[in-house]
C-alpha positions in Angstrom: -46.2 22.4 -6.0 -43.1 20.2 -6.6 -43.3 20.9 -10.3 -43.4 24.6 -9.6 -40.4 24.3 -7.2 -38.4 22.5 -9.9 -39.4 25.0 -12.6 -38.3 27.9 -10.4 -35.1 26.1 -9.4 -34.2 25.4 -13.0 -34.8 29.0 -14.0 -32.5 30.2 -11.2 -29.8 27.8 -12.3 -29.9 29.0 -15.8 -30.2 32.7 -14.8 -27.0 32.5 -12.7 -25.2 30.1 -15.0 -21.7 31.2 -13.8 -22.3 30.5 -10.2 -24.3 27.3 -11.0 -21.4 26.0 -13.1 -19.0 26.6 -10.2 -21.3 24.8 -7.8 -22.0 21.9 -10.1 -18.5 21.4 -11.2 -17.0 21.7 -7.7 -19.6 19.3 -6.2 -19.2 16.8 -9.0 -15.5 16.7 -8.6 -15.9 16.1 -4.9 -18.5 13.4 -5.5 -16.4 11.7 -8.2 -13.3 11.7 -5.9 -15.4 10.4 -3.0 -16.9 7.6 -5.2 -13.5 6.4 -6.5 -11.9 6.4 -3.0 -15.0 4.6 -1.6 -14.7 1.9 -4.2 -11.0 1.5 -3.2 -11.8 1.3 0.5 -14.7 -1.2 -0.1 -12.3 -3.4 -2.2 -9.7 -3.3 0.6 -12.2 -4.2 3.3 -13.7 -7.0 1.2 -10.6 -9.2 1.3 -11.2 -12.9 2.2 -14.9 -12.4 2.8 -16.3 -14.9 0.2 -15.1 -18.1 2.0 -17.7 -20.0 4.0 -17.3 -19.8 7.7 -14.6 -17.2 7.2 -15.3 -15.8 10.7 -14.0 -19.1 12.2 -10.8 -19.4 10.0 -7.5 -18.3 11.6 -3.9 -18.3 10.7 -1.2 -19.0 13.3 1.4 -16.3 13.8 4.8 -16.8 15.6 6.8 -14.1 17.4 10.3 -15.2 18.4 13.5 -13.7 19.6 16.5 -15.8 19.6 19.7 -13.9 20.1 19.0 -11.2 17.5 16.1 -8.9 16.9 12.5 -10.1 17.3 11.1 -11.9 14.3 7.4 -11.7 13.5 6.5 -14.6 11.3 3.4 -15.7 9.4 4.5 -19.3 9.6 4.6 -22.1 12.2 6.3 -25.4 12.8 5.3 -28.3 10.6 3.7 -30.5 13.3 1.6 -27.8 14.9 -1.5 -28.0 12.6 -2.3 -31.6 13.1 -1.2 -31.6 16.7 -3.8 -29.0 17.4 -6.4 -31.0 15.5 -5.5 -34.1 17.6 -5.3 -32.5 21.0 -8.1 -29.9 20.9 -11.7 -30.7 20.0 -12.3 -27.0 19.4 -10.3 -27.3 16.2 -12.6 -28.4 13.4 -10.1 -28.5 10.4 -6.5 -27.6 9.7 -4.4 -27.0 6.6 -0.8 -25.9 5.8 0.8 -24.2 2.9 4.6 -24.3 2.2 6.0 -21.7 -0.2 8.6 -22.9 -2.5 9.2 -19.9 -4.7 9.1 -20.3 -8.5 9.1 -23.3 -10.8 9.7 -23.8 -14.5 6.7 -25.7 -15.8 6.0 -27.3 -19.1 3.5 -29.9 -20.4 6.1 -32.3 -21.9 9.7 -32.4 -23.1 8.9 -30.8 -26.4 7.1 -27.8 -25.0 8.8 -24.6 -23.8 9.1 -23.9 -20.1 6.9 -21.2 -18.5 7.8 -19.7 -15.2 5.2 -20.0 -12.3 6.1 -17.6 -9.5 3.7 -18.5 -6.8 3.8 -22.3 -6.5 3.0 -23.7 -3.0 2.7 -27.1 -1.4 -0.7 -27.6 0.2 -2.2 -30.2 2.6 -5.0 -32.5 1.3 -7.2 -30.7 3.8 -6.8 -27.3 2.2 -10.2 -27.4 0.4 -11.9 -28.4 3.6 -10.7 -25.2 5.3 -11.2 -22.9 2.3 -14.4 -23.3 0.4 -12.8 -23.0 -3.1 -14.9 -25.0 -5.6 -13.2 -27.5 -7.9 -14.3 -27.4 -11.5 -12.8 -30.8 -12.0 -11.7 -33.4 -9.5 -12.6 -34.4 -6.0 -11.5 -31.8 -3.3 -11.3 -34.5 -0.7 -8.8 -36.6 -2.6 -7.2 -34.2 -5.0 -4.0 -33.6 -3.0 -3.7 -36.9 -1.0 -1.1 -38.6 -3.2 2.5 -37.6 -3.7 3.4 -35.9 -7.0 -0.1 -34.6 -7.7 -1.2 -31.0 -8.2 -4.3 -28.9 -8.6 -4.4 -26.1 -11.2 -6.4 -22.9 -11.3 -8.7 -22.6 -14.3 -6.4 -19.9 -15.6 -3.3 -22.3 -15.6 -5.3 -25.3 -16.9 -6.2 -23.2 -20.0 -2.6 -22.0 -20.3 -1.1 -25.5 -20.4 -3.9 -27.7 -21.8 -6.2 -25.4 -23.7 -9.7 -26.6 -24.0 -9.0 -30.2 -23.1 -9.5 -31.6 -19.6 -6.2 -31.8 -17.7 -7.3 -34.5 -15.3 -4.9 -37.3 -15.2 -2.4 -35.6 -17.5 1.1 -34.6 -16.3 3.3 -31.5 -16.1 7.1 -31.4 -15.9 8.5 -29.1 -13.1 12.0 -27.8 -13.2 12.8 -30.2 -16.1 12.9 -33.2 -13.8 9.8 -33.5 -11.5 6.7 -35.1 -13.0 3.3 -34.2 -11.4 -0.1 -35.5 -12.3 -3.1 -33.1 -12.4 -5.9 -34.3 -10.1 -8.0 -31.2 -9.9 -8.9 -27.8 -11.4 -10.0 -25.1 -9.0 -11.9 -21.9 -9.8 -9.6 -18.9 -10.1 -9.2 -17.4 -6.7 -10.9 -14.0 -6.2 -8.6 -11.0 -6.5 -9.7 -9.8 -3.1 -8.1 -12.6 -1.3 -4.6 -12.9 0.3 -4.4 -16.3 -1.6 -5.3 -14.7 -5.0 -1.8 -15.3 -6.5 -2.0 -19.1 -6.0 -2.5 -20.8 -9.4 -0.8 -24.1 -8.7 -1.0 -26.3 -5.5 1.4 -29.2 -5.1 0.5 -32.0 -2.7 2.2 -31.7 0.6 2.7 -35.4 0.6 5.4 -34.8 -2.0 7.6 -32.9 0.4 9.7 -34.8 3.0 10.1 -31.7 5.2 6.4 -31.8 6.0 6.9 -35.0 7.9 10.0 -34.1 9.9 8.0 -33.3 13.0 10.3 -30.4 13.8 9.1 -28.0 16.4 12.1 -25.7 15.9 11.7 -25.0 12.2 9.1 -22.4 11.2 8.3 -22.7 7.5 4.6 -23.6 7.2 1.7 -21.2 6.8 -0.8 -22.8 9.1 -4.6 -22.3 9.1 -7.3 -23.7 11.3 -11.0 -23.5 11.5 -12.4 -23.4 15.0 -15.8 -25.0 15.8 -18.8 -22.7 16.1 -18.9 -21.0 19.5 -15.2 -21.2 20.2 -13.7 -18.0 21.6 -10.4 -17.5 19.7 -8.8 -15.4 22.4 -9.5 -18.1 25.0 -8.2 -20.7 22.6 -5.0 -18.9 22.2 -4.2 -19.7 25.9 -3.7 -23.3 24.8 -0.5 -22.3 23.0 1.2 -22.1 26.4 0.3 -25.7 27.1 1.5 -26.7 23.6 4.8 -24.9 24.1 5.4 -26.7 27.4 4.4 -30.1 26.0 6.1 -30.1 22.6 8.5 -27.2 22.2 10.1 -27.4 25.7 11.6 -30.9 25.1 13.1 -29.6 21.8 14.6 -26.5 23.6 16.0 -28.9 26.3 17.6 -31.3 23.8 19.1 -28.5 21.7 20.0 -25.9 24.2 20.1 -27.8 27.5 17.7 -25.2 29.0 14.1 -24.9 30.0 11.5 -22.5 28.6 11.9 -20.5 31.8 15.7 -20.2 31.2 14.9 -19.1 27.6 12.6 -16.3 28.9 15.2 -15.2 31.5 17.8 -14.7 28.8 15.6 -12.3 27.0 14.5 -14.8 24.3 11.0 -16.1 23.7 8.7 -18.0 21.4 5.0 -17.1 21.3 2.1 -18.0 19.1 -1.1 -16.2 18.3 -4.1 -16.3 16.0 -5.1 -13.8 13.4 -8.5 -14.0 11.6 -8.0 -14.7 7.9 -10.2 -11.7 6.9 -7.8 -9.4 8.9 -4.6 -10.7 7.2 -4.7 -8.3 4.2 -5.0 -5.1 6.2 -3.4 -6.0 9.6 -0.5 -8.3 8.9 2.9 -7.4 7.7 5.1 -10.3 8.7 8.0 -12.4 7.3 6.8 -15.1 4.9 3.4 -13.6 4.0 1.8 -15.5 1.1 1.1 -12.2 -0.7 1.9 -8.5 -0.5 -0.7 -7.1 1.9 -2.4 -3.8 2.2 -2.3 -1.5 5.2 -5.3 -0.3 7.4 -3.6 3.0 7.8 -4.0 3.8 4.2 -7.7 2.8 4.3 -8.1 5.3 7.1 -6.1 8.0 5.3 -8.1 7.6 2.0 -11.4 7.5 3.9 -10.6 10.8 5.6 -9.4 12.3 2.2 -12.7 11.2 0.6 -14.7 12.8 3.4 -12.6 16.0 3.2 -13.0 16.3 -0.6 -16.8 15.9 -0.2 -16.9 18.5 2.7 -14.9 21.0 0.6 -17.3 20.6 -2.3 -20.3 21.1 0.1 -18.6 24.1 1.7 -18.3 25.6 -1.7 -22.0 25.3 -2.2 -22.9 26.9 1.1 -20.3 29.7 0.6 -21.6 30.7 -2.8 -25.3 30.4 -1.7 -24.9 32.6 1.4 -22.6 35.0 -0.4 -25.3 35.7 -3.0 -28.0 36.1 -0.4 -28.4 39.8 -1.1 -29.3 39.0 -4.7 -32.1 36.8 -3.6 -33.2 38.9 -0.6 -35.7 40.9 -2.6 -37.2 37.7 -4.0 -37.7 36.4 -0.4 -39.2 39.7 0.7 -41.7 39.8 -2.1 -42.7 36.1 -1.5 -43.2 36.7 2.1 -45.2 39.9 1.5 -47.5 37.9 -0.8 -48.1 35.3 2.0 -45.5 32.6 1.5 -44.7 30.6 4.6 -41.1 30.1 5.7 -41.5 26.3 5.2 -42.5 26.8 1.6 -39.4 29.0 1.0 -37.2 26.4 2.7 -38.7 23.7 0.5 -38.0 25.9 -2.6 -34.4 26.4 -1.7 -33.8 22.8 -0.7 -35.4 21.7 -4.1 -32.8 23.9 -5.8 -30.0 22.3 -3.8 -31.3 18.8 -4.5 -31.6 19.5 -8.2 -28.1 20.9 -8.2 -26.9 17.8 -6.2 -28.4 15.3 -8.6 -27.0 17.1 -11.6 -23.7 17.1 -9.9 -24.1 13.4 -9.1 -24.8 12.6 -12.8 -21.7 14.5 -13.9 -19.6 12.8 -11.0 -20.7 9.4 -12.3 -19.4 10.3 -15.8 -16.1 11.6 -14.4 -15.7 8.4 -12.4 -16.2 6.3 -15.5 -13.7 8.3 -17.4 -11.2 8.4 -14.5 -11.5 4.7 -13.4 -8.7 3.4 -15.8 -6.3 6.1 -14.5 -7.3 5.4 -10.9 -6.7 1.7 -11.4 -3.2 2.5 -12.6 -2.7 4.8 -9.7 -3.9 2.3 -7.0 -2.7 -0.9 -8.7 -6.2 -2.5 -8.7 -8.7 -3.7 -11.2 -11.9 -2.0 -10.1 -15.0 -0.9 -12.0 -18.0 1.2 -11.3 -20.6 -1.5 -10.2 -23.5 -0.3 -12.3 -25.0 -3.8 -12.2 -25.5 -3.6 -8.5 -28.8 -2.3 -7.2 -27.3 -1.5 -3.8 -24.8 0.7 -5.5 -27.5 2.8 -7.2 -29.5 3.0 -4.0 -26.5 4.2 -2.1 -25.6 6.6 -4.9 -29.1 8.2 -5.1 -29.2 8.4 -1.3 -25.8 10.1 -1.2 -26.9 12.6 -3.9 -29.9 13.5 -1.8 -28.1 13.7 1.5 -25.3 15.8 0.0 -27.9 18.1 -1.7 -29.8 18.6 1.5 -26.7 19.0 3.7 -25.1 21.5 1.3 -28.3 23.4 0.9 -29.7 23.3 4.4 -27.9 26.3 5.9 -28.5 28.5 2.8 -32.1 27.5 2.8 -32.7 28.4 6.4 -30.5 31.5 6.1 -32.3 32.9 3.1 -35.8 32.0 4.3 -35.1 33.8 7.6 -35.0 37.3 6.0 -37.5 39.8 7.3 -39.8 41.0 4.5 -40.1 44.6 5.7 -36.4 45.1 6.1 -35.6 43.6 2.7 -38.2 45.7 0.9 -36.9 48.8 2.7 -33.4 48.0 1.6 -32.0 47.9 5.1 -30.9 44.2 5.1 -27.3 43.8 6.3 -25.9 41.0 4.1 -22.7 40.5 6.0 -22.8 39.8 9.8 -23.6 36.2 10.5 -23.4 35.1 6.9 -20.0 36.8 6.5 -18.6 35.1 9.6 -19.8 31.7 8.3 -18.3 32.2 4.9 -15.0 33.1 6.4 -15.1 30.0 8.6 -15.9 27.8 5.7 -13.0 29.3 3.6 -10.7 28.7 6.5 -12.0 25.1 6.7 -11.4 24.5 3.0 -7.9 25.7 3.1 -7.1 23.8 6.3 -7.8 20.6 4.4 -5.9 21.8 1.3 -2.8 22.8 3.4 -2.9 19.5 5.3 -2.9 17.6 2.0 -0.1 19.8 0.6 2.1 19.2 3.7 1.3 15.5 3.6 2.2 15.2 -0.1 5.4 17.0 0.5 6.5 14.8 3.4 5.6 11.6 1.6 7.5 12.7 -1.5 10.6 13.6 0.5 10.5 10.3 2.4 10.3 8.3 -0.9 13.1 10.5 -2.3 15.1 9.8 0.8 14.6 6.0 0.3 15.6 6.3 -3.3 18.8 8.2 -2.6 19.9 6.8 0.7 23.2 5.0 0.7 22.3 1.4 1.0 25.7 -0.1 1.6 25.8 -1.8 -1.8 25.4 -0.5 -5.4 22.0 -1.3 -6.9 22.5 0.7 -10.1 23.4 -1.0 -13.4 23.0 -4.5 -11.9 21.1 -6.9 -14.2 19.4 -9.9 -12.5 18.7 -12.9 -14.7 16.2 -15.3 -13.0 16.1 -19.1 -13.1 19.9 -19.5 -13.4 19.4 -23.1 -12.3 17.8 -23.7 -15.7 21.3 -23.6 -17.2 22.1 -26.8 -15.2 25.8 -27.7 -15.4 26.4 -24.7 -17.7 25.8 -22.0 -15.1 29.5 -21.3 -14.6 30.2 -21.4 -18.4 27.4 -18.9 -19.0 28.9 -16.6 -16.3 32.3 -16.8 -17.9 31.0 -16.1 -21.4 29.1 -13.1 -20.1 32.3 -11.7 -18.6 33.8 -11.7 -22.1 31.0 -9.5 -23.4 31.5 -5.8 -23.7 29.8 -3.8 -20.9 30.0 -6.6 -18.2 32.3 -5.7 -15.4 31.6 -8.6 -13.0 29.1 -11.4 -12.5 28.0 -13.5 -9.5 25.6 -16.4 -9.1 23.4 -16.6 -6.0 19.8 -17.0 -4.9 20.4 -14.3 -2.2 20.1 -10.7 -3.3 19.9 -7.6 -1.1 16.3 -6.9 -1.8 13.5 -7.9 0.6 12.5 -11.5 0.4 11.0 -14.2 2.7 14.1 -15.4 4.5 14.5 -16.6 8.1 17.3 -16.4 10.7 19.4 -19.2 12.1 21.2 -19.1 15.4 25.0 -18.7 15.4 27.1 -18.9 18.6 30.8 -18.8 19.5 32.5 -22.1 19.3 32.9 -23.7 22.6 29.8 -22.1 24.0 26.3 -23.5 24.1 23.5 -22.1 22.0 21.9 -21.0 25.2 24.9 -19.1 26.5 25.4 -16.8 23.5 23.5 -17.1 20.3 22.7 -14.5 17.6 20.0 -14.9 15.1 21.4 -14.2 11.6 20.4 -14.6 8.0 22.9 -16.8 6.3 23.4 -16.4 2.6 25.1 -18.8 0.3 27.2 -16.9 -2.2 30.1 -17.4 -4.6 33.6 -15.8 -4.8 32.5 -12.8 -6.9 29.5 -11.8 -4.8 31.0 -9.1 -2.7 32.8 -7.3 -5.6 29.9 -7.6 -8.0 27.4 -5.9 -5.7 29.8 -3.3 -4.4 29.6 -4.4 -0.8 32.3 -2.7 1.3 34.7 -4.7 3.3 35.7 -3.2 6.6 38.1 -5.8 8.1 39.8 -8.9 6.8 39.3 -10.2 3.3 36.6 -11.6 1.0 36.4 -15.1 -0.3 39.2 -16.1 -2.6 40.0 -19.2 -4.7 43.5 -19.0 -3.5 42.3 -20.2 0.0 40.8 -23.7 -0.2 39.9 -23.4 3.5 37.3 -20.8 2.6 34.8 -23.5 2.2 34.5 -23.2 6.0 35.0 -19.5 6.1 32.4 -16.8 6.9 31.9 -13.1 6.4 29.7 -11.3 9.0 28.3 -7.8 8.9 28.9 -5.1 11.6 25.6 -5.8 13.3 26.5 -9.5 13.7 29.9 -8.5 15.1 28.3 -6.2 17.6 25.7 -8.8 18.8 28.5 -11.4 19.2 30.5 -8.9 21.3 33.6 -9.0 19.1 35.8 -6.0 18.8 38.1 -7.8 16.4 36.2 -10.8 14.9 38.9 -11.9 12.4 39.9 -15.5 13.2 37.1 -16.1 15.6 35.1 -19.3 15.1 31.3 -19.5 15.3 29.0 -22.4 15.0 25.4 -23.2 13.9 23.2 -26.2 14.0 23.1 -28.2 10.8 19.3 -28.5 11.2 17.0 -27.4 14.1 16.6 -30.9 15.5 20.2 -32.2 15.2 22.9 -32.2 17.8 25.6 -31.8 15.2 26.9 -28.4 14.3 29.0 -26.7 11.6 31.9 -24.4 12.6 33.0 -21.4 10.5 36.0 -19.2 10.8 35.4 -15.4 10.4 37.7 -14.0 7.7 36.1 -10.6 7.2 33.6 -8.0 8.4 31.4 -6.3 5.8 29.7 -2.9 6.2 26.1 -3.0 7.2 23.9 -2.9 4.1 20.1 -2.6 3.7 18.8 -6.0 2.6 15.3 -5.4 4.1 12.9 -2.6 3.7 13.9 0.7 5.3 11.0 0.2 7.6 13.2 -2.2 9.6 16.6 -1.9 11.2 19.6 -3.7 9.8 19.8 -7.2 11.3 22.7 -9.6 11.7 23.9 -11.3 8.4 26.6 -13.6 7.3 27.8 -14.8 3.9 29.2 -18.3 3.3 30.4 -20.1 0.2 27.8 -22.3 -1.2 25.8 -23.2 -4.3 22.6 -21.2 -4.7 21.8 -20.7 -8.4 18.6 -18.8 -8.2 19.9 -15.7 -10.0 22.8 -14.5 -12.0 23.7 -10.8 -11.3 25.8 -8.9 -13.9 27.5 -5.6 -13.0 27.1 -3.5 -16.2 28.6 -0.3 -17.6 26.1 2.4 -18.2 26.6 2.7 -21.9 26.2 -1.0 -22.7 23.1 -1.9 -20.6 20.6 -2.5 -23.4 23.1 -4.2 -25.7 24.2 -6.5 -22.8 20.6 -7.6 -22.2 20.3 -8.6 -25.9 23.6 -10.4 -25.9 22.6 -12.2 -22.7 19.3 -13.3 -24.2 21.0 -14.7 -27.3 23.6 -16.6 -25.2 20.7 -18.0 -23.0 18.9 -19.4 -26.0 22.0 -21.2 -27.1 22.9 -22.6 -23.7 19.4 -23.2 -22.2 17.1 -23.7 -25.2 13.4 -23.9 -24.3 14.0 -22.2 -21.0 12.4 -18.8 -20.3 14.8 -15.9 -20.3 13.6 -13.5 -17.6 15.5 -10.5 -16.3 15.1 -7.3 -14.4 17.3 -4.6 -12.9 18.1 -4.5 -9.2 16.9 -0.9 -8.8 13.5 -2.0 -10.2 13.4 -4.7 -7.5 14.2 -2.0 -4.9 11.6 0.3 -6.2 8.9 -2.4 -6.0 9.5 -2.7 -2.3 8.1 0.8 -1.8 5.4 0.6 -4.5 2.7 0.9 -1.9 4.2 4.1 -0.5 4.7 5.4 -4.1 1.1 4.8 -4.8 0.0 6.5 -1.6 2.2 9.5 -2.7 0.7 9.6 -6.1 -2.9 9.4 -4.8 -2.1 12.1 -2.2 -0.8 14.4 -4.9 -3.8 13.8 -7.1 -6.4 14.4 -4.5 -4.4 17.3 -3.0 -4.6 19.0 -6.4 -8.3 18.2 -6.6 -8.9 19.6 -3.2 -7.1 22.8 -4.2 -9.0 23.0 -7.5 -12.4 22.6 -5.7 -11.4 25.1 -3.1 -10.3 27.5 -5.8 -13.5 27.2 -7.6 -15.3 28.4 -4.6 -12.8 31.1 -3.9 -13.1 32.3 -7.5 -16.8 32.6 -7.1 -16.5 34.4 -3.8 -13.9 36.8 -5.3 -16.2 37.5 -8.2 -19.1 38.2 -5.9 -17.0 40.4 -3.6 -15.8 42.4 -6.5 -19.4 42.7 -7.8 -20.7 43.8 -4.4 -17.9 46.4 -3.9 -18.1 47.9 -7.4 -19.2 51.3 -6.3 -16.7 51.4 -3.5 -13.9 50.6 -5.9 -15.1 53.4 -8.2 -15.1 55.9 -5.4 -11.6 54.8 -4.3 -10.3 55.2 -7.9 -11.8 58.6 -8.2 -10.1 59.6 -5.0 -6.7 58.5 -6.4 -6.4 54.8 -5.5 -4.1 52.9 -7.9 -4.9 49.5 -9.4 -2.3 48.0 -7.0 -4.1 49.5 -4.0 -7.4 48.0 -5.2 -6.0 44.6 -5.9 -4.2 44.5 -2.5 -7.4 45.6 -0.7 -9.5 42.9 -2.3 -6.9 40.1 -2.0 -5.8 40.8 1.6 -9.2 39.7 3.0 -8.8 36.3 1.5 -5.1 36.0 2.3 -5.8 36.6 6.0 -8.2 33.6 5.9 -5.5 31.5 4.2 -3.0 32.5 6.9 -5.4 31.3 9.7 -5.9 28.1 7.8 -2.1 27.5 7.7 -1.8 28.0 11.4 -4.6 25.6 12.1 -3.5 22.9 9.5 0.3 22.8 10.4 0.1 21.1 13.8 -2.6 18.6 12.6 -0.5 17.7 9.5 2.7 17.4 11.7 0.9 14.9 14.0 -0.5 12.8 11.2 2.7 12.6 9.1 4.9 11.9 12.2 2.7 8.9 12.9 3.1 7.7 9.3 6.9 8.2 9.3 7.0 6.1 12.6 6.5 3.1 10.3 10.1 3.6 9.0 13.2 2.8 11.0 15.0 5.1 8.6 13.1 8.4 8.0 13.4 12.0 7.3 13.0 14.7 9.9 10.0 17.0 9.6 11.5 20.4 9.0 9.9 23.8 9.7 10.5 25.0 6.2 8.1 22.3 4.9 5.2 24.1 6.6 6.4 27.5 5.4 6.6 26.2 1.8 3.2 24.5 2.0 1.7 27.7 3.4 3.4 29.8 0.7 2.0 27.5 -2.0 -1.5 27.7 -0.6 -1.3 31.5 -0.3 0.1 31.8 -3.8 -2.6 29.6 -5.2 -5.3 31.6 -3.4 -3.7 34.9 -4.6 -3.7 33.7 -8.2 -7.3 32.6 -7.8 -8.6 35.9 -6.5 -6.2 38.2 -8.4 -8.1 37.7 -11.7 -11.3 39.1 -10.3 -9.5 41.7 -8.3 -7.5 43.0 -11.3 -10.7 42.9 -13.4 -12.5 45.0 -10.8 -9.6 47.4 -10.3 -9.3 48.1 -14.0 -13.0 48.9 -14.4 -13.8 52.5 -15.5 -15.1 54.3 -12.4 -17.6 56.2 -14.6 -19.5 53.0 -15.3 -19.7 52.0 -11.7 -20.7 55.5 -10.4 -23.1 56.8 -13.1 -26.1 55.4 -11.4 -25.4 57.6 -8.4 
């Protein structure tokens, strides 16, 4: 019986090859898109799962407000980890990481330096919290001694080749010698720690032993004992604050924790599960760039929509062609076929079509995977080696085939034999209403995706073109300026002599997002408790303001003509507002030299700079000040547009002369800015791609329906032409029915799309307004695409010779 069903199903597919192609191709596109997005979602959800006891590992977060805006930090004070371990038996193990930016690393004096971007200091207990195997070395002792380090397998091969690195040394920043005491397995890509290739012993860092409860610089992890409720454990932070932080607040501010809360300031700690960090955490001082659970939800919905559109196509075409198969059903029923056997026959056809589509979808996914990886910024593959994958795939193909074919099967098998054979079957009615509903559903999804794509694109364009308060164009950033040593200023002066260089500044602080923390500043003569403002404080040189095109609103910039500028300060508009100064020039403000010292440093305000965006546009501009100081992380060159490439080459040549053996690394500031919004740009690209796919799939179905409608109304068209109807009249008549459905879809989709995109835009402090014309344009695009799709069949039918369509009458 099954063999007979399959044979008949195959014959029907071959007999109606045009409609079979539309069904198979549309369904395969939907399945392939769903497969790719599912792999993306699974990858995002799998972060930090491989570690043992990961369900008991947490990171400590800090939320503090101290004069300025609230700061949400992924770091905690240095003594917190081991204090928790000492005071609370629920804590089984603790470890800290301290980011230190990049290092220049080489094996010996003769080798060339290589830049390592993600170097962190780690406690000796790190491997007891995270179950990362060591290929060489003892995890219990690898990081116990000062000036020791653990390499990843990747870095071990890079610096030592095939030989064992244990006991050998590396030179960091041309002066620090570290001994290799371990080699760890490369961290998995689906971990928030994946970029860590080099761990330095925390014992090498004096700061880790300062016992400062006011300085938040350490990423702090703890593993709770089995059975411990994390939410209940969080309540212990109140006790911790009272016991350890309150004395610090009292000694520095002369106030109690209650006084701090009354003044609108606060300090709070909480726990976040490690496996939630990638999708649910976007704080200052994150170890890596994390994902966003919103995008996981969005892509999951898009995948479901695409699959539904493809299934809707199948149902639409199957029910639309019901009249063509009605006589077959009538004959079968007259010869004694049961309805159940007819249902089985039609479901077999849909299953066969579903599995053919699944095979083609798999092929499409293989071909598209490299492009999708570029689009999503991942390195995924189709897991053909995984048995669960094949089981899920086969199950999906079966379920999709049954779901897509269920309604047509029951619809077709329900025809009355006597009515069919008499030729009195009405083919519209219920089936026609369903088809119209499904067409509306398809275009609701397509219009929503078009609107979403348009709004995302406009928001990204707004970000790119918004006035930032500084000029990011034609600014060349040269990294590792400290590698020049004492020749940094000489290099800057030489570059100023080169053609195409307008100005140059040396500073580690650039107006692109970075992990920086605030310090409290307060008017001289007042206590830190009375009036303090949390500000970022950047150390810059005399040329900084002019080189970056930062606008000065009041006063003056730093000048070599004023030796007193060593204690001068520039503040931005927001800092002046928070300090309550109408005219800040000449006012003196102070800050603590370090969080636990009673001494302070006093600055005189000499200028007010216009607010500029130094953080992502997701955040409001905070208080900021500039002070003169040495910070040789980067050299920024303001270039003329015509000489950009030549200047890069000349800078590279000069670098080789003045810093031989040191890596010459550069980038342009606008590229740094673009990288800040790479996630949104990827979302926009993915949205555009799948919006186009949804429209394509929907158009395949619409094309088939238009062909069927034209075929069914052939004689009507012939009569109308004989009676004088023009080609335009016929095309309008055939197209109008579909355009009405698209119009309904636009009305339904618009409020849903507005709600969803308004929620997405709420993540940005600076955002576009959603305008009415966006919905009109999206609707016009959808209507235009639908009209183009059906017009081919409409025009073809309208141009047909009426003699051919009427000669059978």
